[in-house]
KOLROPA-345607 format. One record per residue (C-alpha): x, y, z. Coordinates in steps of 0.5 Angstrom, whole numbers. Layout:
N
+-------+-------+-------+
|    c1 |    c2 |    c3 |
+-------+-------+-------+
|     X |     Y |     Z |
...
+-------+-------+-------+
This chain:
366
+-------+-------+-------+
|    c1 |    c2 |    c3 |
+-------+-------+-------+
|   -63 |    61 |    71 |
|   -55 |    61 |    71 |
|   -49 |    62 |    75 |
|   -44 |    67 |    71 |
|   -38 |    65 |    68 |
|   -40 |    57 |    69 |
|   -45 |    56 |    64 |
|   -49 |    52 |    68 |
|   -57 |    53 |    67 |
|   -64 |    51 |    70 |
|   -68 |    48 |    64 |
|   -75 |    48 |    63 |
|   -76 |    41 |    65 |
|   -73 |    42 |    72 |
|   -66 |    39 |    70 |
|   -59 |    43 |    70 |
|   -55 |    43 |    64 |
|   -47 |    45 |    64 |
|   -44 |    46 |    58 |
|   -36 |    46 |    57 |
|   -32 |    47 |    51 |
|   -29 |    41 |    46 |
|   -26 |    46 |    41 |
|   -28 |    49 |    35 |
|   -31 |    47 |    28 |
|   -27 |    48 |    22 |
|   -32 |    55 |    21 |
|   -29 |    57 |    28 |
|   -35 |    56 |    32 |
|   -34 |    54 |    39 |
|   -37 |    46 |    39 |
|   -40 |    45 |    46 |
|   -41 |    39 |    50 |
|   -47 |    38 |    55 |
|   -48 |    34 |    62 |
|   -54 |    34 |    66 |
|   -56 |    33 |    73 |
|   -62 |    34 |    78 |
|   -59 |    40 |    82 |
|   -54 |    45 |    81 |
|   -48 |    42 |    85 |
|   -49 |    35 |    82 |
|   -48 |    38 |    75 |
|   -42 |    42 |    77 |
|   -39 |    36 |    80 |
|   -40 |    33 |    73 |
|   -38 |    39 |    69 |
|   -31 |    41 |    73 |
|   -27 |    35 |    70 |
|   -30 |    35 |    63 |
|   -28 |    42 |    63 |
|   -21 |    40 |    66 |
|   -20 |    34 |    61 |
|   -22 |    38 |    54 |
|   -18 |    44 |    56 |
|   -12 |    40 |    57 |
|   -14 |    36 |    50 |
|   -14 |    43 |    47 |
|    -7 |    45 |    50 |
|    -4 |    38 |    48 |
|    -7 |    37 |    42 |
|   -10 |    43 |    39 |
|   -17 |    46 |    38 |
|   -20 |    42 |    32 |
|   -27 |    39 |    34 |
|   -28 |    36 |    27 |
|   -30 |    29 |    27 |
|   -25 |    24 |    24 |
|   -29 |    22 |    19 |
|   -31 |    29 |    16 |
|   -23 |    30 |    16 |
|   -22 |    24 |    12 |
|   -27 |    25 |     7 |
|   -24 |    32 |     6 |
|   -17 |    29 |     6 |
|   -19 |    24 |     1 |
|   -23 |    29 |    -4 |
|   -16 |    34 |    -4 |
|   -12 |    27 |    -5 |
|   -16 |    26 |   -12 |
|   -11 |    27 |   -18 |
|    -5 |    28 |   -14 |
|    -3 |    21 |   -13 |
|    -4 |    15 |   -18 |
|   -11 |    12 |   -18 |
|    -8 |     5 |   -15 |
|    -6 |     9 |    -9 |
|   -12 |    13 |    -8 |
|   -16 |     7 |    -9 |
|   -12 |     3 |    -3 |
|   -12 |     9 |     1 |
|   -20 |    10 |     1 |
|   -21 |     2 |     2 |
|   -17 |     2 |     8 |
|   -20 |     8 |    11 |
|   -27 |     5 |     9 |
|   -26 |    -2 |    12 |
|   -21 |    -1 |    17 |
|   -20 |     6 |    20 |
|   -26 |    10 |    20 |
|   -31 |     5 |    23 |
|   -27 |     5 |    29 |
|   -25 |    13 |    30 |
|   -31 |    16 |    26 |
|   -34 |    21 |    31 |
|   -28 |    22 |    35 |
|   -26 |    29 |    35 |
|   -19 |    31 |    32 |
|   -16 |    33 |    39 |
|   -19 |    27 |    42 |
|   -14 |    23 |    38 |
|    -9 |    21 |    43 |
|    -4 |    15 |    44 |
|    -9 |    11 |    48 |
|   -15 |    11 |    43 |
|    -9 |     9 |    37 |
|    -7 |     3 |    42 |
|   -14 |     1 |    42 |
|   -15 |     1 |    35 |
|    -8 |    -3 |    34 |
|   -11 |    -8 |    39 |
|   -18 |    -9 |    35 |
|   -14 |   -10 |    28 |
|   -10 |   -15 |    32 |
|   -16 |   -19 |    35 |
|   -19 |   -19 |    28 |
|   -12 |   -23 |    26 |
|    -9 |   -18 |    22 |
|    -1 |   -19 |    21 |
|     4 |   -14 |    24 |
|     6 |   -12 |    17 |
|    -1 |   -11 |    15 |
|    -2 |    -7 |    21 |
|     4 |    -3 |    20 |
|     1 |    -1 |    13 |
|    -6 |     1 |    15 |
|    -2 |     5 |    21 |
|     2 |     9 |    16 |
|    -4 |    11 |    12 |
|    -7 |    14 |    18 |
|    -1 |    17 |    20 |
|     0 |    20 |    13 |
|    -8 |    23 |    14 |
|    -6 |    26 |    20 |
|     0 |    29 |    18 |
|    -3 |    33 |    14 |
|    -8 |    35 |    19 |
|    -2 |    37 |    23 |
|     1 |    42 |    18 |
|    -6 |    45 |    17 |
|    -6 |    47 |    25 |
|   -12 |    43 |    26 |
|    -7 |    38 |    31 |
|    -1 |    41 |    35 |
|     3 |    34 |    33 |
|     1 |    28 |    30 |
|    -1 |    23 |    35 |
|     1 |    17 |    31 |
|     9 |    19 |    32 |
|     8 |    17 |    40 |
|     5 |    10 |    38 |
|    10 |     4 |    38 |
|     8 |    -1 |    33 |
|     9 |    -8 |    33 |
|    15 |   -11 |    30 |
|    15 |   -15 |    24 |
|    20 |   -21 |    22 |
|    23 |   -19 |    16 |
|    22 |   -25 |    11 |
|    27 |   -26 |     5 |
|    23 |   -27 |    -2 |
|    22 |   -34 |    -4 |
|    24 |   -36 |   -11 |
|    24 |   -42 |   -15 |
|    29 |   -47 |   -14 |
|    33 |   -49 |   -20 |
|    29 |   -55 |   -21 |
|    23 |   -52 |   -20 |
|    25 |   -47 |   -25 |
|    27 |   -52 |   -30 |
|    21 |   -56 |   -30 |
|    17 |   -50 |   -31 |
|    21 |   -48 |   -37 |
|    20 |   -54 |   -40 |
|    12 |   -54 |   -39 |
|    12 |   -47 |   -42 |
|    17 |   -49 |   -48 |
|    11 |   -55 |   -50 |
|     6 |   -49 |   -50 |
|     4 |   -48 |   -57 |
|     0 |   -41 |   -55 |
|     3 |   -35 |   -52 |
|     0 |   -36 |   -46 |
|     7 |   -38 |   -43 |
|    11 |   -32 |   -46 |
|    10 |   -28 |   -40 |
|    13 |   -33 |   -35 |
|    19 |   -33 |   -40 |
|    19 |   -26 |   -40 |
|    19 |   -25 |   -32 |
|    24 |   -31 |   -31 |
|    29 |   -27 |   -36 |
|    28 |   -20 |   -35 |
|    25 |   -19 |   -28 |
|    19 |   -15 |   -30 |
|    13 |   -14 |   -26 |
|     7 |   -17 |   -28 |
|     4 |   -10 |   -29 |
|    10 |    -8 |   -33 |
|     9 |   -14 |   -37 |
|     2 |   -13 |   -38 |
|     3 |    -6 |   -41 |
|     9 |    -8 |   -45 |
|     8 |    -5 |   -52 |
|    12 |    -7 |   -59 |
|    14 |     0 |   -59 |
|    18 |    -1 |   -52 |
|    22 |    -7 |   -55 |
|    28 |    -5 |   -59 |
|    31 |   -11 |   -63 |
|    36 |    -6 |   -66 |
|    39 |    -4 |   -59 |
|    37 |   -11 |   -56 |
|    33 |    -8 |   -50 |
|    26 |    -7 |   -47 |
|    24 |    -1 |   -45 |
|    20 |    -1 |   -38 |
|    16 |     5 |   -39 |
|     9 |     3 |   -36 |
|     5 |    -1 |   -32 |
|    -2 |    -4 |   -32 |
|    -7 |    -5 |   -26 |
|   -14 |    -6 |   -25 |
|   -16 |    -1 |   -20 |
|   -22 |    -2 |   -15 |
|   -26 |     4 |   -13 |
|   -30 |     3 |    -7 |
|   -35 |     9 |    -7 |
|   -40 |     6 |    -1 |
|   -45 |     5 |    -6 |
|   -42 |     0 |   -10 |
|   -36 |    -3 |   -12 |
|   -33 |    -1 |   -19 |
|   -26 |    -3 |   -22 |
|   -23 |     0 |   -28 |
|   -16 |    -2 |   -32 |
|   -11 |     3 |   -31 |
|    -5 |     4 |   -36 |
|     0 |     9 |   -32 |
|     7 |    10 |   -31 |
|    11 |     6 |   -26 |
|    11 |     8 |   -18 |
|    18 |    11 |   -18 |
|    23 |    14 |   -23 |
|    28 |     8 |   -22 |
|    22 |     3 |   -24 |
|    23 |     6 |   -31 |
|    29 |     3 |   -34 |
|    32 |    -1 |   -40 |
|    33 |    -9 |   -40 |
|    38 |   -12 |   -44 |
|    35 |   -18 |   -48 |
|    37 |   -25 |   -47 |
|    38 |   -29 |   -54 |
|    32 |   -33 |   -52 |
|    28 |   -27 |   -51 |
|    30 |   -24 |   -57 |
|    28 |   -30 |   -61 |
|    21 |   -31 |   -58 |
|    19 |   -24 |   -58 |
|    22 |   -23 |   -65 |
|    18 |   -29 |   -67 |
|    11 |   -27 |   -64 |
|    12 |   -20 |   -67 |
|    11 |   -23 |   -74 |
|     4 |   -25 |   -72 |
|     2 |   -18 |   -68 |
|    -5 |   -16 |   -68 |
|    -4 |   -10 |   -64 |
|     0 |    -5 |   -60 |
|     1 |    -9 |   -54 |
|     5 |   -15 |   -54 |
|     0 |   -19 |   -50 |
|    -7 |   -18 |   -52 |
|   -14 |   -21 |   -52 |
|   -19 |   -18 |   -58 |
|   -14 |   -12 |   -59 |
|   -14 |   -10 |   -51 |
|    -8 |   -11 |   -47 |
|    -8 |   -18 |   -43 |
|    -9 |   -16 |   -36 |
|    -5 |   -18 |   -30 |
|   -10 |   -23 |   -27 |
|   -11 |   -27 |   -33 |
|    -3 |   -27 |   -34 |
|    -3 |   -30 |   -27 |
|    -9 |   -35 |   -28 |
|    -5 |   -38 |   -34 |
|     1 |   -38 |   -30 |
|    -2 |   -42 |   -24 |
|    -5 |   -47 |   -29 |
|     2 |   -48 |   -32 |
|     5 |   -48 |   -25 |
|     1 |   -54 |   -24 |
|     3 |   -58 |   -30 |
|    10 |   -57 |   -27 |
|     8 |   -60 |   -21 |
|     9 |   -53 |   -17 |
|     4 |   -51 |   -12 |
|     3 |   -45 |    -8 |
|     7 |   -40 |   -12 |
|     5 |   -33 |   -14 |
|     7 |   -30 |   -21 |
|    12 |   -25 |   -17 |
|    16 |   -30 |   -15 |
|    19 |   -31 |   -22 |
|    22 |   -24 |   -21 |
|    25 |   -26 |   -15 |
|    28 |   -32 |   -18 |
|    31 |   -28 |   -24 |
|    34 |   -23 |   -19 |
|    37 |   -29 |   -15 |
|    40 |   -33 |   -21 |
|    43 |   -26 |   -23 |
|    46 |   -25 |   -16 |
|    48 |   -32 |   -15 |
|    52 |   -32 |   -22 |
|    54 |   -24 |   -22 |
|    57 |   -20 |   -16 |
|    55 |   -14 |   -20 |
|    50 |   -12 |   -15 |
|    49 |    -5 |   -18 |
|    47 |    -8 |   -25 |
|    42 |   -13 |   -22 |
|    39 |    -7 |   -18 |
|    38 |    -3 |   -24 |
|    35 |    -8 |   -28 |
|    30 |   -10 |   -23 |
|    29 |    -2 |   -22 |
|    30 |    -2 |   -15 |
|    31 |     5 |   -12 |
|    38 |     3 |    -9 |
|    43 |    -2 |    -9 |
|    42 |    -3 |    -1 |
|    35 |    -5 |    -3 |
|    37 |   -10 |    -7 |
|    43 |   -13 |    -2 |
|    38 |   -13 |     3 |
|    32 |   -16 |    -1 |
|    37 |   -22 |    -4 |
|    42 |   -23 |     1 |
|    41 |   -30 |     2 |
|    42 |   -31 |    -5 |
|    50 |   -29 |    -3 |
|    50 |   -34 |     2 |
|    54 |   -39 |    -3 |
|    59 |   -34 |    -5 |
|    60 |   -32 |     3 |
|    61 |   -40 |     4 |
|    66 |   -40 |    -2 |
|    70 |   -34 |     1 |
|    70 |   -38 |     8 |
|    72 |   -44 |     5 |
|    78 |   -41 |     2 |
|    81 |   -39 |     9 |
|    82 |   -46 |    10 |
+-------+-------+-------+
């Protein structure tokens, strides 16, 4: 028994069932939801607000009733091969560990500002920093923007969410005293394990760029180093087991591919090292490139000898940049050496290093 046009039926078990449209599947079929009652009128009272709710959702957000986890799986599958392996692994990890568990069965057209704000609060309750929350939210936003372009969503719900503010921190570099102490420790090492530190302090190269450096990229005639590749260990999370792989790839941005002039000291130590080379990579172990985590391990050991605690390898790059800015006002040249996308990025990042120059300008007014 049913009432025409209402989708309310009397079931064999004596209950009444009311059906309402939630949207459409990827195949175009209508996806229904159901409510139950002991009488026709009780079921009708339950059904009416749900019909209004989902009709409003379809008008505001679209008709896609695809569960969020299904869309994420499709998005990630299409993404393979289009982005760098490191980027793909990062997206997959963030989705699997922070986003999908909370939104798994939510339909695309059910995603609204309220649900996303609850997700933000969940991350905050877990103790995630605002900067980490912004990174996670950007992955979600990127994923849903593709859904919007495909017409699965009328708009991207992430656009309507205001993210928590983050306090901009200037990168920490070694003090001149710390740098001097570290350089003295490196000089006393009889092996090449301290050379990556010297290279970072005098070229500003990133740890992955140093690990990927090959002798063909070191031009002793022109006195320059060509930064053309980066080396990373990428973790893959395939929901059954975790795997990792060393990946040699081009830098993230075109500006990261660059030429860096060598100091006399760097040229001297690299020339000495080249005479006993055992492979194509400047830093290698048993013929294989020395991966970043081993370079970092040696850095931590030597930093401890120099009585420098709580620093990480990337701060050597910041130290190089800070010394350059302190000694030279040519921001464009410093930006090119660092491989920054713009001089403004360099100014924003290392503005604190210009403080001494600003003070001299003010003092000149006296």
